[in-house]
Backbone bond lengths (Angstrom), bond angles and torsions (degrees), N, CA, C in turn:
res aa  C-N    CA-C-N  psi(-1)  N-CA   C-N-CA  omega(-1)  CA-C   N-CA-C  phi
1 M - - - 1.458 - - 1.520 110.29 -
2 T 1.306 116.08 142.45 1.450 120.35 172.55 1.524 109.46 -71.37
3 V 1.327 116.40 160.24 1.461 121.27 -175.44 1.518 111.24 -57.84
4 D 1.331 117.88 -41.54 1.465 119.69 -175.72 1.526 112.50 -62.78
5 R 1.333 118.14 -27.24 1.460 121.65 179.17 1.531 112.04 -85.62
6 R 1.311 116.52 -5.53 1.467 120.74 179.34 1.532 111.81 -101.17
7 I 1.322 116.54 -1.40 1.464 120.96 178.37 1.524 109.43 -101.80
8 I 1.327 115.30 124.57 1.458 122.38 178.28 1.528 107.79 -107.19
9 V 1.316 116.73 127.27 1.463 121.10 -177.90 1.522 109.08 -106.51
10 P 1.338 118.27 125.42 1.463 121.34 -179.65 1.522 112.22 -76.26
11 L 1.317 114.27 141.73 1.464 121.48 171.98 1.528 107.78 -97.22
12 D 1.316 116.28 74.28 1.464 121.62 -176.18 1.524 110.65 -88.17
13 V 1.323 115.18 63.55 1.461 122.94 178.54 1.529 106.93 -132.70
14 S 1.330 116.65 171.28 1.458 119.27 -173.88 1.524 114.28 -112.55
15 S 1.325 117.68 7.03 1.461 118.84 178.00 1.520 109.76 -135.92
16 Q 1.330 114.92 152.10 1.456 119.54 179.40 1.526 110.74 -67.75
17 A 1.309 116.98 -35.14 1.464 119.86 179.44 1.523 110.84 -62.38
18 A 1.331 116.47 -45.51 1.466 119.68 179.25 1.514 110.89 -64.88
19 A 1.331 116.82 -39.00 1.462 120.37 179.87 1.523 111.28 -63.44
20 L 1.310 116.81 -47.07 1.459 119.67 -176.62 1.521 112.19 -72.74
21 T 1.321 117.09 -27.66 1.459 119.64 173.09 1.517 109.97 -61.57
22 L 1.332 116.21 -43.52 1.462 120.70 178.91 1.529 110.90 -66.41
23 V 1.316 116.84 -42.52 1.468 120.21 178.26 1.522 110.98 -59.71
24 D 1.314 115.93 -42.97 1.457 119.57 -178.06 1.527 112.59 -73.49
25 Q 1.345 117.12 -22.76 1.465 120.74 174.33 1.516 111.86 -73.59
26 L 1.345 116.12 -21.97 1.465 120.89 -174.84 1.534 110.08 -125.48
27 P 1.323 118.06 65.80 1.470 119.84 -177.75 1.521 112.89 -63.42
28 Q 1.344 117.30 -20.16 1.455 120.21 -179.68 1.522 113.01 -77.03
29 V 1.332 117.58 -11.86 1.467 121.25 177.18 1.523 108.76 -85.02
30 S 1.335 116.41 123.67 1.464 120.56 -177.27 1.518 113.33 -100.27
31 F 1.337 118.14 -16.23 1.469 121.70 -172.27 1.530 108.86 -126.90
32 W 1.336 116.18 121.36 1.463 121.37 -176.19 1.526 110.37 -123.38
33 K 1.317 116.13 145.57 1.460 122.34 179.13 1.525 110.36 -104.64
34 V 1.323 115.23 126.61 1.458 122.25 173.31 1.524 107.04 -106.99
35 G 1.324 116.38 115.26 1.453 121.16 -177.34 1.513 112.47 -105.39
36 L 1.322 114.10 -166.77 1.459 120.42 -174.14 1.524 113.45 -60.08
37 E 1.333 117.09 -45.86 1.462 119.42 -174.83 1.521 111.80 -59.72
38 L 1.321 115.86 -49.67 1.461 119.35 -176.32 1.521 111.32 -71.12
39 F 1.336 117.93 -43.01 1.456 119.68 -177.09 1.523 111.40 -66.36
40 V 1.328 117.47 -41.10 1.466 119.98 178.19 1.523 110.66 -66.95
41 S 1.337 116.71 -33.25 1.469 120.50 -178.50 1.522 112.91 -72.19
42 V 1.334 117.47 -42.40 1.464 118.92 -170.71 1.530 114.13 -121.83
43 G 1.334 118.05 -13.15 1.456 120.02 178.25 1.522 113.40 77.38
44 P 1.332 117.03 -164.89 1.468 121.48 -172.52 1.518 115.36 -70.39
45 S 1.319 118.61 -6.98 1.470 118.97 179.85 1.529 111.18 -61.21
46 I 1.335 117.93 -29.31 1.466 119.80 178.99 1.528 110.71 -67.79
47 L 1.325 116.47 -32.61 1.464 119.86 178.31 1.529 109.86 -67.48
48 Q 1.324 116.01 -41.82 1.465 120.12 178.21 1.524 110.88 -62.60
49 A 1.328 116.77 -40.96 1.461 120.61 -179.85 1.527 111.38 -65.18
50 L 1.316 116.92 -39.80 1.457 120.14 178.50 1.528 111.22 -67.84
51 K 1.317 116.84 -40.00 1.461 119.65 178.31 1.527 111.16 -65.40
52 Q 1.325 117.06 -35.59 1.461 119.77 176.66 1.525 111.49 -62.99
53 R 1.337 115.90 -28.32 1.469 120.90 176.73 1.518 111.92 -89.87
54 Q 1.330 116.88 7.82 1.467 124.30 177.82 1.535 112.14 59.33
55 K 1.320 114.91 40.53 1.459 120.94 176.75 1.528 110.25 -97.45
56 R 1.318 115.72 149.85 1.461 120.64 170.47 1.532 108.17 -81.33
57 I 1.337 115.69 147.70 1.467 120.79 -171.83 1.519 110.77 -125.86
58 F 1.317 115.31 125.52 1.459 123.88 170.92 1.527 106.10 -101.45
59 L 1.328 117.38 105.78 1.458 121.78 178.29 1.526 107.35 -89.93
60 D 1.314 115.03 100.52 1.465 121.40 -170.43 1.530 110.36 -102.96
61 L 1.338 115.73 77.60 1.462 120.70 -179.39 1.527 112.04 -106.07
62 K 1.318 117.22 -5.34 1.475 123.38 172.99 1.533 111.44 48.78
63 F 1.313 116.69 61.73 1.455 121.25 -178.45 1.531 110.92 -58.24
64 H 1.325 116.46 132.18 1.465 122.54 179.76 1.524 107.55 -152.19
65 D 1.342 116.02 101.22 1.461 120.69 -176.45 1.520 107.53 -162.27
66 I 1.334 116.55 -167.80 1.455 119.15 175.62 1.534 108.82 -68.01
67 P 1.338 118.22 157.35 1.471 119.99 -173.59 1.515 114.94 -53.10
68 N 1.324 118.63 -45.87 1.460 120.25 -175.83 1.533 111.61 -64.23
69 T 1.320 116.56 -40.05 1.465 120.28 179.70 1.520 111.04 -68.06
70 M 1.330 116.96 -43.71 1.460 120.16 177.73 1.520 111.40 -62.30
71 A 1.325 116.30 -41.20 1.464 120.22 -178.93 1.527 110.95 -64.01
72 G 1.324 116.40 -41.62 1.460 119.35 177.60 1.518 112.08 -63.69
73 A 1.329 116.05 -39.29 1.467 120.09 178.31 1.523 110.77 -65.48
74 C 1.316 116.41 -39.67 1.472 119.79 179.22 1.526 111.15 -65.46
75 A 1.328 116.35 -39.68 1.459 119.46 177.33 1.528 110.69 -62.84
76 A 1.331 116.45 -42.29 1.462 120.08 179.34 1.526 111.33 -64.31
77 A 1.332 116.58 -41.53 1.458 120.11 179.33 1.529 111.02 -65.68
78 T 1.323 116.24 -38.56 1.467 120.34 177.84 1.525 110.45 -62.93
79 H 1.311 116.53 -38.29 1.470 121.34 -179.89 1.529 111.73 -60.64
80 Y 1.331 117.43 -28.62 1.460 120.73 178.26 1.530 112.40 -71.67
81 G 1.326 117.40 -14.36 1.458 120.13 179.72 1.511 114.42 79.43
82 V 1.333 116.41 27.67 1.470 119.59 178.87 1.526 110.03 -77.45
83 D 1.321 115.59 167.62 1.466 121.05 -173.70 1.517 114.54 -101.04
84 L 1.334 116.95 -23.24 1.460 120.96 -174.72 1.528 108.74 -147.93
85 I 1.347 115.88 132.22 1.462 122.43 -178.20 1.524 108.53 -129.97
86 T 1.345 116.46 141.73 1.457 120.29 178.04 1.526 111.94 -111.67
87 L 1.337 114.29 141.25 1.455 124.09 171.47 1.522 107.51 -124.21
88 H 1.318 118.21 159.48 1.452 120.42 172.52 1.526 108.81 -87.86
89 G 1.328 116.32 123.39 1.453 120.05 177.92 1.511 112.67 -59.01
90 A 1.321 117.04 -31.09 1.464 121.64 -178.36 1.524 112.48 -66.51
91 A 1.331 118.91 -8.50 1.465 120.67 175.39 1.521 111.45 -67.42
92 G 1.337 117.05 -21.21 1.452 120.38 174.37 1.517 114.43 102.84
93 Q 1.331 114.00 166.33 1.462 121.68 -173.19 1.522 113.12 -59.85
94 A 1.321 117.60 -46.11 1.462 119.97 -176.80 1.525 111.36 -62.55
95 A 1.325 116.70 -42.82 1.465 120.17 -179.32 1.527 111.51 -65.53
96 L 1.321 116.57 -41.41 1.461 119.85 179.64 1.524 110.95 -65.76
97 A 1.327 116.71 -44.44 1.460 120.61 -178.00 1.522 111.62 -65.45
98 E 1.325 116.72 -44.34 1.461 120.04 -178.74 1.523 111.15 -67.86
99 S 1.343 117.06 -35.61 1.464 120.52 177.89 1.523 110.68 -63.13
100 L 1.329 116.91 -44.25 1.456 120.72 178.60 1.528 110.71 -62.75
101 Q 1.327 116.31 -44.39 1.459 119.85 -178.33 1.526 111.80 -61.47
102 R 1.329 116.42 -44.16 1.468 119.39 -179.74 1.526 111.05 -66.73
103 A 1.331 116.92 -36.56 1.463 119.87 177.30 1.529 110.46 -64.61
104 Q 1.316 116.85 -40.15 1.472 120.44 178.62 1.527 110.55 -62.91
105 I 1.323 116.72 -43.29 1.467 120.53 179.33 1.526 110.59 -63.33
106 Q 1.343 116.59 -43.62 1.464 120.84 -179.63 1.521 111.53 -64.44
107 A 1.324 116.68 -42.79 1.463 120.45 179.89 1.524 110.90 -61.71
108 A 1.322 115.82 -41.32 1.465 119.57 178.93 1.525 111.08 -66.00
109 Q 1.324 117.04 -41.15 1.469 120.61 178.94 1.515 111.72 -63.68
110 D 1.332 116.57 -40.13 1.467 121.35 -176.42 1.526 113.10 -85.42
111 G 1.317 116.49 -13.74 1.456 119.80 -176.09 1.514 113.05 67.86
112 V 1.335 115.73 36.20 1.464 121.05 178.77 1.529 109.14 -117.89
113 P 1.331 117.91 157.69 1.463 119.42 177.26 1.523 111.31 -64.07
114 L 1.314 116.57 146.19 1.459 120.69 175.08 1.522 108.71 -68.47
115 P 1.334 118.03 128.84 1.473 118.63 176.60 1.530 110.67 -63.80
116 L 1.307 115.71 157.45 1.454 120.28 167.90 1.528 106.69 -73.03
117 I 1.326 117.02 118.39 1.457 121.49 -178.81 1.526 108.22 -108.05
118 V 1.330 115.42 122.94 1.460 120.34 -175.27 1.524 110.11 -126.88
119 A 1.326 115.16 152.95 1.461 121.39 179.99 1.519 110.53 -103.71
120 V 1.313 116.15 135.16 1.463 121.07 173.64 1.526 107.98 -73.85
121 T 1.332 116.83 127.40 1.461 120.29 178.48 1.528 110.47 -83.05
122 L 1.315 116.20 -61.39 1.465 122.56 178.67 1.519 107.13 -152.51
123 L 1.328 117.15 129.55 1.463 120.42 -177.68 1.526 110.59 -55.69
124 T 1.317 116.09 138.30 1.467 120.14 -176.75 1.515 112.82 -71.73
125 S 1.328 117.79 -9.49 1.464 120.68 175.31 1.526 112.32 -82.45
126 I 1.339 116.92 -8.17 1.466 120.92 -177.80 1.526 109.69 -94.40
127 P 1.333 118.00 116.68 1.468 119.95 178.10 1.522 110.91 -75.52
128 A 1.317 116.16 163.94 1.464 121.13 -178.24 1.524 111.70 -58.45
129 S 1.325 117.39 -37.02 1.465 120.11 -178.48 1.521 112.06 -62.25
130 A 1.340 117.04 -35.05 1.468 120.72 -177.69 1.522 111.96 -72.29
131 L 1.317 117.93 -23.86 1.457 120.41 178.54 1.526 110.31 -59.13
132 A 1.323 116.01 -41.10 1.462 120.69 -179.69 1.523 112.53 -86.79
133 T 1.326 117.37 -44.12 1.468 119.16 -171.40 1.511 113.48 -81.24
134 E 1.340 117.86 -34.96 1.460 120.88 -177.45 1.528 112.40 -99.72
135 L 1.325 116.68 -44.85 1.465 120.21 -177.40 1.525 112.95 -90.38
136 K 1.338 116.48 -11.67 1.471 122.15 177.15 1.529 112.19 58.31
137 I 1.331 115.45 38.52 1.466 120.95 176.59 1.520 108.01 -101.13
138 P 1.341 119.18 114.81 1.464 122.23 -173.23 1.525 113.45 -83.83
139 L 1.328 116.67 50.23 1.457 122.04 179.09 1.520 109.52 -133.41
140 Q 1.327 115.58 153.09 1.451 119.78 169.28 1.531 109.00 -69.48
141 V 1.327 117.07 155.52 1.463 120.48 -179.05 1.523 111.19 -56.31
142 T 1.322 117.08 -43.43 1.469 119.29 -178.85 1.520 111.94 -62.73
143 D 1.329 117.13 -38.45 1.465 120.56 179.31 1.528 111.34 -69.78
144 Y 1.319 116.30 -40.42 1.458 119.74 -179.28 1.532 111.05 -67.36
145 T 1.318 116.94 -45.70 1.468 119.36 -179.80 1.526 110.98 -65.22
146 L 1.327 117.73 -35.19 1.464 119.61 176.54 1.522 110.33 -65.23
147 Q 1.325 117.24 -42.15 1.459 120.28 177.56 1.527 110.90 -58.65
148 M 1.326 117.15 -44.75 1.467 120.70 179.00 1.533 111.28 -65.03
149 A 1.325 116.52 -38.33 1.466 120.30 179.67 1.523 111.50 -67.27
150 L 1.316 117.14 -42.84 1.464 120.44 179.20 1.525 110.88 -66.60
151 L 1.331 116.45 -34.24 1.464 120.21 175.64 1.521 109.96 -63.70
152 A 1.323 116.87 -46.17 1.464 121.05 178.80 1.525 111.07 -61.02
153 Q 1.316 116.16 -43.95 1.469 120.16 179.94 1.531 110.96 -63.94
154 S 1.323 117.21 -36.95 1.462 120.73 -174.96 1.519 112.58 -65.37
155 V 1.335 117.89 -26.80 1.468 120.15 179.72 1.524 112.05 -97.66
156 G 1.327 117.43 -1.53 1.455 120.70 175.40 1.510 116.45 98.89
157 L 1.338 118.17 9.00 1.460 118.84 176.06 1.532 109.86 -65.66
158 G 1.334 114.85 159.34 1.456 119.60 -173.88 1.507 115.18 -88.56
159 G 1.346 118.35 -4.99 1.457 119.07 -179.24 1.508 111.56 169.44
160 V 1.320 114.62 -169.24 1.466 121.53 178.96 1.521 109.56 -140.58
161 V 1.320 114.03 163.12 1.460 122.19 167.84 1.522 106.66 -99.46
162 C 1.317 116.36 129.75 1.460 120.28 -179.76 1.515 108.72 -148.77
163 S 1.317 116.79 164.09 1.453 119.01 175.04 1.524 108.34 -75.19
164 P 1.321 118.10 153.67 1.465 119.67 179.35 1.519 113.00 -61.03
165 Q 1.315 117.85 -23.80 1.454 119.90 -179.28 1.522 112.77 -69.58
166 E 1.327 117.80 -18.96 1.465 119.90 178.21 1.525 112.98 -95.50
167 V 1.320 118.01 -5.96 1.463 120.79 -171.25 1.525 112.59 -61.00
168 S 1.319 117.81 -50.23 1.463 119.40 -175.40 1.524 111.37 -62.16
169 H 1.333 117.23 -36.10 1.462 120.51 178.00 1.525 110.48 -67.63
170 L 1.333 117.59 -44.66 1.459 120.65 -179.30 1.525 111.72 -64.40
171 R 1.324 116.99 -36.15 1.460 120.34 -178.19 1.531 112.14 -64.40
172 R 1.301 118.09 -21.04 1.463 120.95 177.81 1.521 111.26 -69.89
173 F 1.331 117.27 -21.53 1.464 120.83 -174.63 1.525 113.73 -116.53
174 L 1.331 117.31 -8.29 1.462 121.14 -172.67 1.526 110.49 -123.81
175 P 1.326 117.95 147.52 1.465 120.92 -178.20 1.521 112.40 -70.25
176 A 1.314 115.42 162.01 1.463 121.40 -176.53 1.519 112.29 -63.97
177 D 1.350 117.76 -27.98 1.465 119.39 -178.77 1.525 113.22 -87.08
178 F 1.329 117.93 3.65 1.463 122.05 173.97 1.517 106.61 -87.22
179 A 1.331 116.32 115.66 1.464 120.92 -170.28 1.523 111.77 -73.18
180 L 1.311 115.51 135.51 1.460 122.69 171.97 1.522 107.58 -115.32
181 V 1.322 116.23 109.92 1.464 123.48 -177.30 1.524 107.40 -100.01
182 C 1.321 116.67 123.18 1.470 120.34 -169.69 1.517 113.40 -120.58
183 P 1.332 116.94 105.85 1.467 119.86 160.96 1.527 107.86 -80.66
184 G 1.320 116.65 -174.22 1.462 118.09 -179.42 1.511 112.51 69.37
185 V 1.323 116.95 28.26 1.472 122.17 178.62 1.518 107.67 -103.25
186 R 1.323 116.10 126.68 1.463 120.33 -176.57 1.523 110.46 -138.23
187 P 1.346 118.02 125.07 1.465 119.72 172.13 1.527 110.07 -61.85
188 T 1.321 117.03 159.91 1.469 120.52 -179.24 1.518 111.72 -62.30
189 W 1.336 117.39 -24.03 1.460 120.63 -176.02 1.534 112.50 -93.81
190 A 1.342 117.57 8.77 1.467 120.40 -179.26 1.526 110.62 -118.33
191 Q 1.323 116.08 156.88 1.459 121.61 178.06 1.525 110.60 -76.21
192 A 1.341 116.91 149.00 1.460 121.54 179.22 1.518 111.67 -73.10
193 N 1.340 118.06 -27.20 1.464 123.07 -175.96 1.528 109.57 56.31
194 D 1.362 118.46 -130.67 1.459 119.17 -175.40 1.525 113.17 -92.54
195 Q 1.324 117.58 10.94 1.451 120.69 177.15 1.533 109.55 -84.24
196 Q 1.334 115.86 136.11 1.454 120.47 -174.90 1.528 113.50 -106.60
197 R 1.331 117.73 -32.87 1.465 120.63 -173.54 1.532 107.36 -117.88
198 T 1.333 116.35 88.67 1.458 120.44 -168.27 1.526 112.84 -117.43
199 L 1.338 114.46 160.54 1.464 124.60 166.13 1.529 106.32 -142.41
200 T 1.323 115.82 169.41 1.457 119.14 173.35 1.530 108.71 -76.19
201 P 1.330 118.09 161.31 1.473 119.65 177.98 1.524 112.72 -56.86
202 A 1.309 117.68 -44.43 1.462 120.49 -179.69 1.523 111.41 -63.06
203 Q 1.320 117.27 -42.61 1.465 120.66 178.02 1.526 111.31 -62.26
204 A 1.323 116.97 -41.10 1.461 120.75 -179.39 1.528 111.37 -64.57
205 L 1.320 117.00 -42.63 1.459 119.91 178.39 1.524 111.19 -66.66
206 Q 1.314 116.91 -40.45 1.455 120.14 178.16 1.524 111.41 -62.74
207 A 1.326 116.81 -33.98 1.462 120.89 -179.08 1.526 112.17 -72.88
208 G 1.347 116.96 -20.47 1.459 119.84 178.26 1.508 115.48 121.80
209 A 1.329 118.33 14.62 1.458 121.17 177.00 1.529 110.26 -66.60
210 T 1.332 115.17 146.60 1.465 120.73 177.76 1.526 110.90 -92.03
211 Y 1.341 115.71 -49.70 1.454 121.98 179.08 1.528 109.60 -128.11
212 L 1.321 116.05 146.05 1.457 123.03 176.78 1.521 108.73 -115.32
213 V 1.325 116.09 129.52 1.461 120.95 175.59 1.525 107.29 -101.10
214 I 1.322 116.09 112.15 1.462 121.14 -174.92 1.519 108.42 -127.65
215 G 1.329 115.84 114.75 1.452 120.34 -175.19 1.505 114.67 -105.49
216 R 1.328 116.94 -89.38 1.460 121.55 -170.02 1.527 115.29 -58.80
217 P 1.334 120.90 -33.41 1.464 117.57 175.35 1.526 113.04 -57.50
218 I 1.341 116.47 -25.29 1.461 120.94 177.43 1.528 110.79 -97.65
219 T 1.332 116.44 -55.64 1.463 120.01 -170.41 1.523 114.03 -72.78
220 A 1.342 117.21 -25.76 1.465 120.13 178.71 1.519 112.41 -94.88
221 S 1.310 116.56 1.88 1.460 120.40 179.85 1.536 110.39 -74.38
222 P 1.326 117.74 147.34 1.472 119.57 173.04 1.533 112.28 -61.08
223 D 1.336 115.51 -22.70 1.461 121.60 179.31 1.529 108.33 -132.03
224 P 1.353 118.67 81.15 1.467 120.71 -176.37 1.524 113.56 -56.89
225 A 1.332 117.07 -42.60 1.466 119.61 -179.64 1.523 110.87 -64.18
226 G 1.326 116.42 -39.85 1.454 119.82 178.28 1.515 112.14 -66.41
227 A 1.336 117.58 -38.39 1.463 121.14 178.61 1.523 110.85 -65.70
228 F 1.335 116.34 -43.02 1.465 119.96 177.78 1.529 110.67 -61.14
229 Q 1.326 116.51 -44.63 1.456 120.46 -179.86 1.519 111.31 -64.61
230 R 1.316 117.05 -39.15 1.463 121.14 179.43 1.525 110.85 -62.54
231 I 1.323 117.21 -42.85 1.467 120.77 178.08 1.524 110.68 -62.84
232 C 1.328 116.88 -45.39 1.466 120.31 178.82 1.521 111.42 -60.50
233 E 1.309 116.80 -42.32 1.466 120.63 -179.30 1.524 111.67 -66.94
234 E 1.329 117.05 -40.70 1.465 120.12 179.35 1.531 110.70 -63.84
235 C 1.328 116.80 -41.49 1.468 120.23 179.21 1.525 111.45 -68.00
236 T 1.321 115.74 -42.00 1.468 119.37 -179.75 1.520 111.19 -65.77
237 A 1.318 117.50 -39.34 1.474 120.88 -178.81 1.519 110.59 -63.10
238 I 1.335 117.39 -42.36 1.463 120.23 -179.03 1.523 110.44 -71.49
239 A 1.350 116.51 -38.75 1.457 119.81 178.66 1.517 111.56 -64.44
240 G 1.346 114.72 -33.66 1.453 118.62 -179.37 1.503 112.60 -75.76
């Protein structure tokens, strides 16, 4: 994939009009993320609008519940024809496995491709210190994220969400076709905001990331199209 197809831009707004204005400002962006705020605000109509514009859709609702509820949610998300769905790895093996199975059944019934289903390892807003002090998990971040990734792989999921700082470590244990989706990516010229474990886009791709989720450096820029192009050029220059 070219760099521009590996960058996912979040639609972190609360109205469909604002979302589509941003989409239309950035026709060169092919992959968009619909998260909790937008989906709860406007519902599935935003997914239909994006599909009409032939965009790929990352439905980032981070399902985390009992297995049957998660599986039903995954089936419903698959029915929308989205391309990427997130679950929380901490929901456990049974929930992840049942969610994948229900999505496979739904995709077959609808005659649509199975979405890439990935598990969130640890939110990128959580610093390493909070893993021990707040969550009481006696593991280093790299060990915990690897455990979540291996759990996801063991049930057949297609990848995980992780911070770019864990990518190189995970790649030592996971195959190249296991997707690593990385939020918390920030160019050197952008603010980190609430992301704690960051790398630049070029560094993340070099480490082995599959997709980069980059929001405010693009969407909050006075020139969103220029910011997107600058990121693509910086990544391409280093790759070359």
